[in-house]
PDB file of N, CA, C and O in Angstrom:
ATOM      1  N   MET A   1       0.840  -1.171   0.000  1.00  0.00           N
ATOM      2  CA  MET A   1       0.000   0.000   0.000  1.00  0.00           C
ATOM      3  C   MET A   1       0.888   1.238   0.000  1.00  0.00           C
ATOM      4  O   MET A   1       1.914   1.272   0.680  1.00  0.00           O
ATOM      5  N   LEU A   2       0.503   2.228  -0.744  1.00  0.00           N
ATOM      6  CA  LEU A   2       1.271   3.462  -0.798  1.00  0.00           C
ATOM      7  C   LEU A   2       1.011   4.307   0.445  1.00  0.00           C
ATOM      8  O   LEU A   2      -0.126   4.451   0.894  1.00  0.00           O
ATOM      9  N   ASP A   3       2.084   4.856   0.982  1.00  0.00           N
ATOM     10  CA  ASP A   3       1.999   5.721   2.154  1.00  0.00           C
ATOM     11  C   ASP A   3       2.319   7.139   1.696  1.00  0.00           C
ATOM     12  O   ASP A   3       3.481   7.468   1.454  1.00  0.00           O
ATOM     13  N   LEU A   4       1.294   7.979   1.578  1.00  0.00           N
ATOM     14  CA  LEU A   4       1.447   9.326   1.048  1.00  0.00           C
ATOM     15  C   LEU A   4       2.430  10.150   1.867  1.00  0.00           C
ATOM     16  O   LEU A   4       3.220  10.903   1.297  1.00  0.00           O
ATOM     17  N   THR A   5       2.401  10.027   3.186  1.00  0.00           N
ATOM     18  CA  THR A   5       3.322  10.775   4.040  1.00  0.00           C
ATOM     19  C   THR A   5       4.771  10.387   3.750  1.00  0.00           C
ATOM     20  O   THR A   5       5.648  11.246   3.659  1.00  0.00           O
ATOM     21  N   LYS A   6       5.007   9.099   3.609  1.00  0.00           N
ATOM     22  CA  LYS A   6       6.353   8.617   3.314  1.00  0.00           C
ATOM     23  C   LYS A   6       6.811   9.107   1.937  1.00  0.00           C
ATOM     24  O   LYS A   6       7.962   9.514   1.772  1.00  0.00           O
ATOM     25  N   ILE A   7       5.928   9.070   0.970  1.00  0.00           N
ATOM     26  CA  ILE A   7       6.249   9.542  -0.379  1.00  0.00           C
ATOM     27  C   ILE A   7       6.577  11.028  -0.358  1.00  0.00           C
ATOM     28  O   ILE A   7       7.548  11.456  -0.982  1.00  0.00           O
ATOM     29  N   GLN A   8       5.784  11.815   0.348  1.00  0.00           N
ATOM     30  CA  GLN A   8       6.035  13.254   0.431  1.00  0.00           C
ATOM     31  C   GLN A   8       7.373  13.539   1.116  1.00  0.00           C
ATOM     32  O   GLN A   8       8.112  14.427   0.691  1.00  0.00           O
ATOM     33  N   THR A   9       7.678  12.798   2.160  1.00  0.00           N
ATOM     34  CA  THR A   9       8.945  12.976   2.863  1.00  0.00           C
ATOM     35  C   THR A   9      10.114  12.643   1.952  1.00  0.00           C
ATOM     36  O   THR A   9      11.090  13.391   1.891  1.00  0.00           O
ATOM     37  N   LEU A  10      10.019  11.522   1.241  1.00  0.00           N
ATOM     38  CA  LEU A  10      11.090  11.147   0.323  1.00  0.00           C
ATOM     39  C   LEU A  10      11.266  12.178  -0.786  1.00  0.00           C
ATOM     40  O   LEU A  10      12.391  12.531  -1.137  1.00  0.00           O
ATOM     41  N   ALA A  11      10.163  12.657  -1.331  1.00  0.00           N
ATOM     42  CA  ALA A  11      10.226  13.640  -2.414  1.00  0.00           C
ATOM     43  C   ALA A  11      10.877  14.933  -1.945  1.00  0.00           C
ATOM     44  O   ALA A  11      11.571  15.599  -2.714  1.00  0.00           O
ATOM     45  N   ALA A  12      10.657  15.285  -0.696  1.00  0.00           N
ATOM     46  CA  ALA A  12      11.201  16.540  -0.165  1.00  0.00           C
ATOM     47  C   ALA A  12      12.658  16.412   0.269  1.00  0.00           C
ATOM     48  O   ALA A  12      13.384  17.406   0.303  1.00  0.00           O
ATOM     49  N   THR A  13      13.086  15.199   0.601  1.00  0.00           N
ATOM     50  CA  THR A  13      14.420  15.056   1.195  1.00  0.00           C
ATOM     51  C   THR A  13      15.414  14.273   0.351  1.00  0.00           C
ATOM     52  O   THR A  13      16.621  14.454   0.512  1.00  0.00           O
ATOM     53  N   ALA A  14      14.949  13.415  -0.538  1.00  0.00           N
ATOM     54  CA  ALA A  14      15.855  12.541  -1.282  1.00  0.00           C
ATOM     55  C   ALA A  14      16.220  13.138  -2.637  1.00  0.00           C
ATOM     56  O   ALA A  14      15.385  13.725  -3.325  1.00  0.00           O
ATOM     57  N   GLU A  15      17.473  12.974  -2.997  1.00  0.00           N
ATOM     58  CA  GLU A  15      17.936  13.355  -4.328  1.00  0.00           C
ATOM     59  C   GLU A  15      17.538  12.241  -5.300  1.00  0.00           C
ATOM     60  O   GLU A  15      17.396  11.088  -4.891  1.00  0.00           O
ATOM     61  N   PRO A  16      17.356  12.574  -6.585  1.00  0.00           N
ATOM     62  CA  PRO A  16      17.023  11.534  -7.565  1.00  0.00           C
ATOM     63  C   PRO A  16      18.012  10.371  -7.544  1.00  0.00           C
ATOM     64  O   PRO A  16      17.613   9.216  -7.687  1.00  0.00           O
ATOM     65  N   GLN A  17      19.301  10.670  -7.366  1.00  0.00           N
ATOM     66  CA  GLN A  17      20.303   9.604  -7.344  1.00  0.00           C
ATOM     67  C   GLN A  17      20.079   8.677  -6.150  1.00  0.00           C
ATOM     68  O   GLN A  17      20.299   7.472  -6.266  1.00  0.00           O
ATOM     69  N   GLU A  18      19.652   9.204  -5.019  1.00  0.00           N
ATOM     70  CA  GLU A  18      19.356   8.363  -3.866  1.00  0.00           C
ATOM     71  C   GLU A  18      18.166   7.457  -4.151  1.00  0.00           C
ATOM     72  O   GLU A  18      18.148   6.301  -3.730  1.00  0.00           O
ATOM     73  N   LEU A  19      17.180   7.978  -4.860  1.00  0.00           N
ATOM     74  CA  LEU A  19      16.020   7.159  -5.212  1.00  0.00           C
ATOM     75  C   LEU A  19      16.424   6.028  -6.154  1.00  0.00           C
ATOM     76  O   LEU A  19      15.959   4.898  -6.005  1.00  0.00           O
ATOM     77  N   PHE A  20      17.300   6.332  -7.133  1.00  0.00           N
ATOM     78  CA  PHE A  20      17.806   5.275  -8.015  1.00  0.00           C
ATOM     79  C   PHE A  20      18.585   4.232  -7.212  1.00  0.00           C
ATOM     80  O   PHE A  20      18.489   3.036  -7.484  1.00  0.00           O
ATOM     81  N   ALA A  21      19.356   4.690  -6.219  1.00  0.00           N
ATOM     82  CA  ALA A  21      20.116   3.757  -5.390  1.00  0.00           C
ATOM     83  C   ALA A  21      19.180   2.836  -4.612  1.00  0.00           C
ATOM     84  O   ALA A  21      19.460   1.646  -4.466  1.00  0.00           O
ATOM     85  N   VAL A  22      18.081   3.375  -4.118  1.00  0.00           N
ATOM     86  CA  VAL A  22      17.099   2.550  -3.402  1.00  0.00           C
ATOM     87  C   VAL A  22      16.517   1.493  -4.341  1.00  0.00           C
ATOM     88  O   VAL A  22      16.405   0.323  -3.976  1.00  0.00           O
ATOM     89  N   LEU A  23      16.150   1.914  -5.548  1.00  0.00           N
ATOM     90  CA  LEU A  23      15.607   0.956  -6.512  1.00  0.00           C
ATOM     91  C   LEU A  23      16.641  -0.108  -6.865  1.00  0.00           C
ATOM     92  O   LEU A  23      16.316  -1.291  -6.965  1.00  0.00           O
ATOM     93  N   LEU A  24      17.880   0.317  -7.050  1.00  0.00           N
ATOM     94  CA  LEU A  24      18.944  -0.635  -7.362  1.00  0.00           C
ATOM     95  C   LEU A  24      19.170  -1.582  -6.197  1.00  0.00           C
ATOM     96  O   LEU A  24      19.390  -2.776  -6.405  1.00  0.00           O
ATOM     97  N   TRP A  25      19.118  -1.067  -4.969  1.00  0.00           N
ATOM     98  CA  TRP A  25      19.315  -1.892  -3.775  1.00  0.00           C
ATOM     99  C   TRP A  25      18.320  -3.053  -3.738  1.00  0.00           C
ATOM    100  O   TRP A  25      18.659  -4.142  -3.276  1.00  0.00           O
ATOM    101  N   GLN A  26      17.112  -2.830  -4.215  1.00  0.00           N
ATOM    102  CA  GLN A  26      16.059  -3.838  -4.151  1.00  0.00           C
ATOM    103  C   GLN A  26      16.172  -4.907  -5.242  1.00  0.00           C
ATOM    104  O   GLN A  26      15.416  -5.879  -5.226  1.00  0.00           O
ATOM    105  N   GLN A  27      17.094  -4.746  -6.183  1.00  0.00           N
ATOM    106  CA  GLN A  27      17.192  -5.675  -7.306  1.00  0.00           C
ATOM    107  C   GLN A  27      18.090  -6.860  -6.976  1.00  0.00           C
ATOM    108  O   GLN A  27      19.214  -6.700  -6.502  1.00  0.00           O
ATOM    109  N   ARG A  28      17.568  -8.042  -7.238  1.00  0.00           N
ATOM    110  CA  ARG A  28      18.328  -9.278  -7.074  1.00  0.00           C
ATOM    111  C   ARG A  28      17.831 -10.255  -8.134  1.00  0.00           C
ATOM    112  O   ARG A  28      16.810 -10.916  -7.947  1.00  0.00           O
ATOM    113  N   PHE A  29      18.554 -10.343  -9.240  1.00  0.00           N
ATOM    114  CA  PHE A  29      18.196 -11.295 -10.287  1.00  0.00           C
ATOM    115  C   PHE A  29      19.432 -11.617 -11.108  1.00  0.00           C
ATOM    116  O   PHE A  29      20.359 -10.812 -11.194  1.00  0.00           O
ATOM    117  N   ASN A  30      19.440 -12.796 -11.710  1.00  0.00           N
ATOM    118  CA  ASN A  30      20.595 -13.269 -12.482  1.00  0.00           C
ATOM    119  C   ASN A  30      21.879 -12.964 -11.717  1.00  0.00           C
ATOM    120  O   ASN A  30      22.050 -13.427 -10.590  1.00  0.00           O
ATOM    121  N   SER A  31      22.773 -12.197 -12.312  1.00  0.00           N
ATOM    122  CA  SER A  31      24.032 -11.839 -11.645  1.00  0.00           C
ATOM    123  C   SER A  31      23.958 -10.484 -10.962  1.00  0.00           C
ATOM    124  O   SER A  31      24.969  -9.994 -10.458  1.00  0.00           O
ATOM    125  N   CYS A  32      22.795  -9.877 -10.937  1.00  0.00           N
ATOM    126  CA  CYS A  32      22.641  -8.544 -10.347  1.00  0.00           C
ATOM    127  C   CYS A  32      22.373  -8.669  -8.851  1.00  0.00           C
ATOM    128  O   CYS A  32      21.370  -9.248  -8.433  1.00  0.00           O
ATOM    129  N   ASN A  33      23.277  -8.123  -8.060  1.00  0.00           N
ATOM    130  CA  ASN A  33      23.119  -8.083  -6.614  1.00  0.00           C
ATOM    131  C   ASN A  33      23.080  -6.608  -6.223  1.00  0.00           C
ATOM    132  O   ASN A  33      24.120  -5.996  -5.982  1.00  0.00           O
ATOM    133  N   GLY A  34      21.894  -6.049  -6.163  1.00  0.00           N
ATOM    134  CA  GLY A  34      21.717  -4.626  -5.925  1.00  0.00           C
ATOM    135  C   GLY A  34      22.447  -4.086  -4.713  1.00  0.00           C
ATOM    136  O   GLY A  34      23.161  -3.090  -4.831  1.00  0.00           O
ATOM    137  N   PRO A  35      22.294  -4.713  -3.535  1.00  0.00           N
ATOM    138  CA  PRO A  35      23.000  -4.193  -2.363  1.00  0.00           C
ATOM    139  C   PRO A  35      24.519  -4.144  -2.559  1.00  0.00           C
ATOM    140  O   PRO A  35      25.165  -3.180  -2.149  1.00  0.00           O
ATOM    141  N   ALA A  36      25.086  -5.172  -3.181  1.00  0.00           N
ATOM    142  CA  ALA A  36      26.537  -5.191  -3.413  1.00  0.00           C
ATOM    143  C   ALA A  36      26.951  -4.065  -4.360  1.00  0.00           C
ATOM    144  O   ALA A  36      27.990  -3.435  -4.161  1.00  0.00           O
ATOM    145  N   ILE A  37      26.143  -3.812  -5.388  1.00  0.00           N
ATOM    146  CA  ILE A  37      26.462  -2.747  -6.345  1.00  0.00           C
ATOM    147  C   ILE A  37      26.418  -1.384  -5.650  1.00  0.00           C
ATOM    148  O   ILE A  37      27.316  -0.562  -5.837  1.00  0.00           O
ATOM    149  N   VAL A  38      25.386  -1.148  -4.859  1.00  0.00           N
ATOM    150  CA  VAL A  38      25.270   0.139  -4.167  1.00  0.00           C
ATOM    151  C   VAL A  38      26.415   0.308  -3.171  1.00  0.00           C
ATOM    152  O   VAL A  38      26.987   1.393  -3.066  1.00  0.00           O
ATOM    153  N   ARG A  39      26.755  -0.759  -2.439  1.00  0.00           N
ATOM    154  CA  ARG A  39      27.883  -0.670  -1.502  1.00  0.00           C
ATOM    155  C   ARG A  39      29.174  -0.329  -2.249  1.00  0.00           C
ATOM    156  O   ARG A  39      29.951   0.508  -1.792  1.00  0.00           O
ATOM    157  N   ASP A  40      29.404  -0.974  -3.394  1.00  0.00           N
ATOM    158  CA  ASP A  40      30.598  -0.672  -4.183  1.00  0.00           C
ATOM    159  C   ASP A  40      30.597   0.780  -4.660  1.00  0.00           C
ATOM    160  O   ASP A  40      31.631   1.447  -4.631  1.00  0.00           O
ATOM    161  N   LEU A  41      29.428   1.268  -5.101  1.00  0.00           N
ATOM    162  CA  LEU A  41      29.338   2.661  -5.532  1.00  0.00           C
ATOM    163  C   LEU A  41      29.674   3.615  -4.386  1.00  0.00           C
ATOM    164  O   LEU A  41      30.381   4.603  -4.582  1.00  0.00           O
ATOM    165  N   VAL A  42      29.170   3.318  -3.204  1.00  0.00           N
ATOM    166  CA  VAL A  42      29.427   4.178  -2.047  1.00  0.00           C
ATOM    167  C   VAL A  42      30.908   4.144  -1.667  1.00  0.00           C
ATOM    168  O   VAL A  42      31.504   5.186  -1.394  1.00  0.00           O
ATOM    169  N   HIS A  43      31.498   2.955  -1.650  1.00  0.00           N
ATOM    170  CA  HIS A  43      32.904   2.819  -1.241  1.00  0.00           C
ATOM    171  C   HIS A  43      33.887   3.324  -2.292  1.00  0.00           C
ATOM    172  O   HIS A  43      35.039   3.613  -1.968  1.00  0.00           O
ATOM    173  N   GLN A  44      33.454   3.433  -3.534  1.00  0.00           N
ATOM    174  CA  GLN A  44      34.333   3.894  -4.613  1.00  0.00           C
ATOM    175  C   GLN A  44      33.856   5.230  -5.174  1.00  0.00           C
ATOM    176  O   GLN A  44      34.042   5.499  -6.361  1.00  0.00           O
ATOM    177  N   SER A  45      33.254   6.057  -4.354  1.00  0.00           N
ATOM    178  CA  SER A  45      32.659   7.308  -4.843  1.00  0.00           C
ATOM    179  C   SER A  45      33.679   8.259  -5.452  1.00  0.00           C
ATOM    180  O   SER A  45      33.304   9.158  -6.205  1.00  0.00           O
ATOM    181  N   HIS A  46      34.953   8.085  -5.146  1.00  0.00           N
ATOM    182  CA  HIS A  46      35.975   8.933  -5.753  1.00  0.00           C
ATOM    183  C   HIS A  46      36.161   8.640  -7.244  1.00  0.00           C
ATOM    184  O   HIS A  46      36.814   9.409  -7.949  1.00  0.00           O
ATOM    185  N   LEU A  47      35.593   7.539  -7.723  1.00  0.00           N
ATOM    186  CA  LEU A  47      35.738   7.162  -9.132  1.00  0.00           C
ATOM    187  C   LEU A  47      34.605   7.668 -10.015  1.00  0.00           C
ATOM    188  O   LEU A  47      34.667   7.498 -11.232  1.00  0.00           O
ATOM    189  N   TRP A  48      33.575   8.280  -9.447  1.00  0.00           N
ATOM    190  CA  TRP A  48      32.425   8.716 -10.240  1.00  0.00           C
ATOM    191  C   TRP A  48      31.823   9.983  -9.650  1.00  0.00           C
ATOM    192  O   TRP A  48      32.020  10.285  -8.473  1.00  0.00           O
ATOM    193  N   LYS A  49      31.095  10.715 -10.469  1.00  0.00           N
ATOM    194  CA  LYS A  49      30.398  11.911  -9.996  1.00  0.00           C
ATOM    195  C   LYS A  49      28.921  11.626  -9.804  1.00  0.00           C
ATOM    196  O   LYS A  49      28.291  12.209  -8.922  1.00  0.00           O
ATOM    197  N   SER A  50      28.356  10.744 -10.611  1.00  0.00           N
ATOM    198  CA  SER A  50      26.964  10.341 -10.474  1.00  0.00           C
ATOM    199  C   SER A  50      26.778   9.012 -11.196  1.00  0.00           C
ATOM    200  O   SER A  50      27.661   8.570 -11.930  1.00  0.00           O
ATOM    201  N   PHE A  51      25.643   8.386 -10.989  1.00  0.00           N
ATOM    202  CA  PHE A  51      25.348   7.152 -11.704  1.00  0.00           C
ATOM    203  C   PHE A  51      23.871   7.093 -12.025  1.00  0.00           C
ATOM    204  O   PHE A  51      23.036   7.692 -11.347  1.00  0.00           O
ATOM    205  N   LEU A  52      23.578   6.363 -13.068  1.00  0.00           N
ATOM    206  CA  LEU A  52      22.201   6.122 -13.470  1.00  0.00           C
ATOM    207  C   LEU A  52      22.170   4.744 -14.101  1.00  0.00           C
ATOM    208  O   LEU A  52      22.837   4.506 -15.108  1.00  0.00           O
ATOM    209  N   VAL A  53      21.415   3.846 -13.527  1.00  0.00           N
ATOM    210  CA  VAL A  53      21.311   2.504 -14.083  1.00  0.00           C
ATOM    211  C   VAL A  53      20.205   2.536 -15.126  1.00  0.00           C
ATOM    212  O   VAL A  53      19.039   2.782 -14.815  1.00  0.00           O
ATOM    213  N   SER A  54      20.585   2.288 -16.338  1.00  0.00           N
ATOM    214  CA  SER A  54      19.652   2.381 -17.451  1.00  0.00           C
ATOM    215  C   SER A  54      20.164   1.502 -18.576  1.00  0.00           C
ATOM    216  O   SER A  54      21.191   0.837 -18.442  1.00  0.00           O
ATOM    217  N   ARG A  55      19.454   1.505 -19.668  1.00  0.00           N
ATOM    218  CA  ARG A  55      19.950   0.769 -20.824  1.00  0.00           C
ATOM    219  C   ARG A  55      21.190   1.476 -21.360  1.00  0.00           C
ATOM    220  O   ARG A  55      21.372   2.667 -21.106  1.00  0.00           O
ATOM    221  N   PRO A  56      22.046   0.770 -22.096  1.00  0.00           N
ATOM    222  CA  PRO A  56      23.269   1.391 -22.611  1.00  0.00           C
ATOM    223  C   PRO A  56      22.953   2.590 -23.498  1.00  0.00           C
ATOM    224  O   PRO A  56      22.091   2.525 -24.374  1.00  0.00           O
ATOM    225  N   VAL A  57      23.666   3.681 -23.254  1.00  0.00           N
ATOM    226  CA  VAL A  57      23.467   4.890 -24.042  1.00  0.00           C
ATOM    227  C   VAL A  57      24.332   4.854 -25.286  1.00  0.00           C
ATOM    228  O   VAL A  57      23.946   5.388 -26.326  1.00  0.00           O
ATOM    229  N   TYR A  58      25.497   4.230 -25.193  1.00  0.00           N
ATOM    230  CA  TYR A  58      26.450   4.278 -26.291  1.00  0.00           C
ATOM    231  C   TYR A  58      26.406   3.043 -27.180  1.00  0.00           C
ATOM    232  O   TYR A  58      27.276   2.866 -28.032  1.00  0.00           O
ATOM    233  N   GLY A  59      25.413   2.193 -26.995  1.00  0.00           N
ATOM    234  CA  GLY A  59      25.264   1.029 -27.857  1.00  0.00           C
ATOM    235  C   GLY A  59      24.681   1.428 -29.195  1.00  0.00           C
ATOM    236  O   GLY A  59      24.326   2.590 -29.391  1.00  0.00           O
ATOM    237  N   PRO A  60      24.576   0.488 -30.119  1.00  0.00           N
ATOM    238  CA  PRO A  60      23.964   0.790 -31.412  1.00  0.00           C
ATOM    239  C   PRO A  60      22.573   1.392 -31.222  1.00  0.00           C
ATOM    240  O   PRO A  60      21.763   0.876 -30.452  1.00  0.00           O
ATOM    241  N   ASP A  61      22.316   2.455 -31.912  1.00  0.00           N
ATOM    242  CA  ASP A  61      21.063   3.189 -31.745  1.00  0.00           C
ATOM    243  C   ASP A  61      20.527   3.537 -33.125  1.00  0.00           C
ATOM    244  O   ASP A  61      20.608   4.686 -33.560  1.00  0.00           O
ATOM    245  N   LEU A  62      19.987   2.551 -33.803  1.00  0.00           N
ATOM    246  CA  LEU A  62      19.589   2.720 -35.196  1.00  0.00           C
ATOM    247  C   LEU A  62      18.442   3.698 -35.380  1.00  0.00           C
ATOM    248  O   LEU A  62      18.366   4.379 -36.403  1.00  0.00           O
ATOM    249  N   ASP A  63      17.544   3.777 -34.396  1.00  0.00           N
ATOM    250  CA  ASP A  63      16.407   4.690 -34.543  1.00  0.00           C
ATOM    251  C   ASP A  63      16.624   6.033 -33.850  1.00  0.00           C
ATOM    252  O   ASP A  63      15.773   6.917 -33.947  1.00  0.00           O
ATOM    253  N   GLY A  64      17.757   6.201 -33.147  1.00  0.00           N
ATOM    254  CA  GLY A  64      18.076   7.471 -32.529  1.00  0.00           C
ATOM    255  C   GLY A  64      17.326   7.764 -31.252  1.00  0.00           C
ATOM    256  O   GLY A  64      17.345   8.900 -30.778  1.00  0.00           O
ATOM    257  N   ARG A  65      16.660   6.764 -30.675  1.00  0.00           N
ATOM    258  CA  ARG A  65      15.863   7.021 -29.477  1.00  0.00           C
ATOM    259  C   ARG A  65      16.557   6.644 -28.180  1.00  0.00           C
ATOM    260  O   ARG A  65      16.095   7.047 -27.112  1.00  0.00           O
ATOM    261  N   GLY A  66      17.643   5.890 -28.227  1.00  0.00           N
ATOM    262  CA  GLY A  66      18.309   5.446 -27.002  1.00  0.00           C
ATOM    263  C   GLY A  66      18.775   6.597 -26.144  1.00  0.00           C
ATOM    264  O   GLY A  66      18.444   6.660 -24.960  1.00  0.00           O
ATOM    265  N   PHE A  67      19.539   7.510 -26.721  1.00  0.00           N
ATOM    266  CA  PHE A  67      20.048   8.651 -25.963  1.00  0.00           C
ATOM    267  C   PHE A  67      18.914   9.586 -25.572  1.00  0.00           C
ATOM    268  O   PHE A  67      18.905  10.132 -24.469  1.00  0.00           O
ATOM    269  N   LEU A  68      17.962   9.769 -26.475  1.00  0.00           N
ATOM    270  CA  LEU A  68      16.842  10.651 -26.171  1.00  0.00           C
ATOM    271  C   LEU A  68      16.024  10.114 -25.007  1.00  0.00           C
ATOM    272  O   LEU A  68      15.516  10.890 -24.198  1.00  0.00           O
ATOM    273  N   GLY A  69      15.890   8.794 -24.913  1.00  0.00           N
ATOM    274  CA  GLY A  69      15.157   8.212 -23.796  1.00  0.00           C
ATOM    275  C   GLY A  69      15.807   8.555 -22.468  1.00  0.00           C
ATOM    276  O   GLY A  69      15.114   8.880 -21.503  1.00  0.00           O
ATOM    277  N   VAL A  70      17.121   8.487 -22.408  1.00  0.00           N
ATOM    278  CA  VAL A  70      17.835   8.831 -21.184  1.00  0.00           C
ATOM    279  C   VAL A  70      17.710  10.324 -20.913  1.00  0.00           C
ATOM    280  O   VAL A  70      17.495  10.733 -19.772  1.00  0.00           O
ATOM    281  N   MET A  71      17.843  11.137 -21.951  1.00  0.00           N
ATOM    282  CA  MET A  71      17.720  12.584 -21.782  1.00  0.00           C
ATOM    283  C   MET A  71      16.319  12.953 -21.303  1.00  0.00           C
ATOM    284  O   MET A  71      16.164  13.803 -20.426  1.00  0.00           O
ATOM    285  N   ASP A  72      15.307  12.318 -21.875  1.00  0.00           N
ATOM    286  CA  ASP A  72      13.928  12.580 -21.441  1.00  0.00           C
ATOM    287  C   ASP A  72      13.770  12.264 -19.956  1.00  0.00           C
ATOM    288  O   ASP A  72      13.142  13.025 -19.220  1.00  0.00           O
ATOM    289  N   LEU A  73      14.342  11.139 -19.518  1.00  0.00           N
ATOM    290  CA  LEU A  73      14.268  10.755 -18.113  1.00  0.00           C
ATOM    291  C   LEU A  73      14.945  11.802 -17.232  1.00  0.00           C
ATOM    292  O   LEU A  73      14.389  12.194 -16.206  1.00  0.00           O
ATOM    293  N   LEU A  74      16.126  12.257 -17.612  1.00  0.00           N
ATOM    294  CA  LEU A  74      16.830  13.254 -16.813  1.00  0.00           C
ATOM    295  C   LEU A  74      16.075  14.575 -16.756  1.00  0.00           C
ATOM    296  O   LEU A  74      16.057  15.232 -15.715  1.00  0.00           O
ATOM    297  N   ILE A  75      15.453  14.968 -17.860  1.00  0.00           N
ATOM    298  CA  ILE A  75      14.650  16.191 -17.886  1.00  0.00           C
ATOM    299  C   ILE A  75      13.464  16.075 -16.939  1.00  0.00           C
ATOM    300  O   ILE A  75      13.163  17.004 -16.190  1.00  0.00           O
ATOM    301  N   ILE A  76      12.790  14.922 -16.978  1.00  0.00           N
ATOM    302  CA  ILE A  76      11.660  14.693 -16.081  1.00  0.00           C
ATOM    303  C   ILE A  76      12.107  14.743 -14.635  1.00  0.00           C
ATOM    304  O   ILE A  76      11.441  15.365 -13.806  1.00  0.00           O
ATOM    305  N   LEU A  77      13.225  14.099 -14.312  1.00  0.00           N
ATOM    306  CA  LEU A  77      13.717  14.089 -12.937  1.00  0.00           C
ATOM    307  C   LEU A  77      14.085  15.492 -12.465  1.00  0.00           C
ATOM    308  O   LEU A  77      13.780  15.872 -11.334  1.00  0.00           O
ATOM    309  N   SER A  78      14.742  16.262 -13.334  1.00  0.00           N
ATOM    310  CA  SER A  78      15.123  17.606 -12.908  1.00  0.00           C
ATOM    311  C   SER A  78      13.893  18.498 -12.726  1.00  0.00           C
ATOM    312  O   SER A  78      13.870  19.341 -11.829  1.00  0.00           O
ATOM    313  N   ALA A  79      12.884  18.323 -13.556  1.00  0.00           N
ATOM    314  CA  ALA A  79      11.651  19.123 -13.422  1.00  0.00           C
ATOM    315  C   ALA A  79      10.927  18.767 -12.122  1.00  0.00           C
ATOM    316  O   ALA A  79      10.408  19.647 -11.436  1.00  0.00           O
ATOM    317  N   GLN A  80      10.896  17.493 -11.792  1.00  0.00           N
ATOM    318  CA  GLN A  80      10.235  17.073 -10.560  1.00  0.00           C
ATOM    319  C   GLN A  80      10.985  17.562  -9.341  1.00  0.00           C
ATOM    320  O   GLN A  80      10.370  17.911  -8.334  1.00  0.00           O
ATOM    321  N   ARG A  81      12.300  17.593  -9.418  1.00  0.00           N
ATOM    322  CA  ARG A  81      13.104  18.017  -8.273  1.00  0.00           C
ATOM    323  C   ARG A  81      12.960  19.508  -8.005  1.00  0.00           C
ATOM    324  O   ARG A  81      13.055  19.947  -6.859  1.00  0.00           O
ATOM    325  N   SER A  82      12.730  20.295  -9.071  1.00  0.00           N
ATOM    326  CA  SER A  82      12.663  21.745  -8.907  1.00  0.00           C
ATOM    327  C   SER A  82      11.291  22.234  -8.449  1.00  0.00           C
ATOM    328  O   SER A  82      11.132  23.408  -8.117  1.00  0.00           O
ATOM    329  N   THR A  83      10.290  21.334  -8.430  1.00  0.00           N
ATOM    330  CA  THR A  83       8.946  21.753  -7.999  1.00  0.00           C
ATOM    331  C   THR A  83       8.763  21.552  -6.510  1.00  0.00           C
ATOM    332  O   THR A  83       7.695  21.850  -5.974  1.00  0.00           O
TER     333      THR A  83
END
């Protein structure tokens, strides 16, 4: 069940990257161990400025929508954060 108070608190206090980390933390399938990945990201933070788990941006993109999909997501996240 959705808890509106909890959602409002998270929206007011959490950065988009923290929300992605929470979603990643909950993932456990095939070779993906979300908690281990998030722990590695935290312990190696000097190696990156930010992260976003998504489909590959630099892979073959015959229809030109791969990069735009990521850009659209970032635009949506920044608009939500500024409201």
